[in-house]
N, C-alpha and C positions, 0 to 999 in steps of 0.2 A: 242545785247543790254544788255541782262541780265548779261553776263560775264563782259562786259566793265563797266557797271554801278557799279559793285562791286569794280572795280579798280580806280574809280574816285569819287570825292566828288559830292554830290547831285546837287549842283548848276551848275555843268557842264554837267549834263545829256542831256540838250537840245542840246548842241554842239555835244556830242557823237551821239545822235539820228539823227541829221541833217547830220553828216558825214557818218553814216552808210546808211542812205537813199540815199545820193549822190553817195556813192560807188555802191549801187545796181542799181541805174539808169545809172551810168556811165558804169557799166559792160554790161548792156542791149545795150547801144549804141555801145560799142565796138564789141559786138556780131553781131550787124547789119553790121558793117564794115568788119567783118571777112569772111562772106559768108558761113561758115560751120554751125554755130549755128544761131538760129532764134531770132529776136527781138520780145518781147512779152510785151505788156502793163500789162498783168495779172501777170507777174513776178515782175514788178515794184510795183504793188499793194501788192503782197505777201511780198516783202521786207519791205514795210511800215507797213503792219499788223504785221510782225514778229518783227520788231523793237519796235513797240508799245506794243506788248505782252511782250516782254523782259523787257521793262521799267516798265510795270505793275507788273510783277513778282518780279522785283528788289525792289519794294516798300514794299513788305511783308517779311515773314520769309525766302523765297527763296533768298532774297537779301543778306542773311548772309551766304550762302552756302560755299563760299570760306574761310570765317573766321572759320566756323565750321570744314571744312576739314583740314585746317591748324592746328587747335588745336588737332584734332584726330591724324594727322600724327606725330606731335611733341610728343604726349603721347606714340605713338607706337615706337618712337625712330628714326624716319626719320628726317633728318635735322641736325643730330649731325655732319655729315661731314662738313657742312657749318660753324657750330660754331667752329670746330677745325681749319679751315682755317683762321679764322679771329683773 
């Protein structure tokens, strides 16, 4: 959630959160059908807690990590290849 929250506008975070929770729950049900892995309610709870923690982190300074990383990489000269191609 933390990563995806940085890539979307804040008003769509609920949609991203619900999509990630649905993905985690869906994966658990697929594991149940597969027979090799085990279905665990605790894994579903962990997915929800992880998505909520990511949303909480994205609200603060950690939510600007990708922006900060982008600025640092540009200053170091990374991304010049992209500018030359356009």
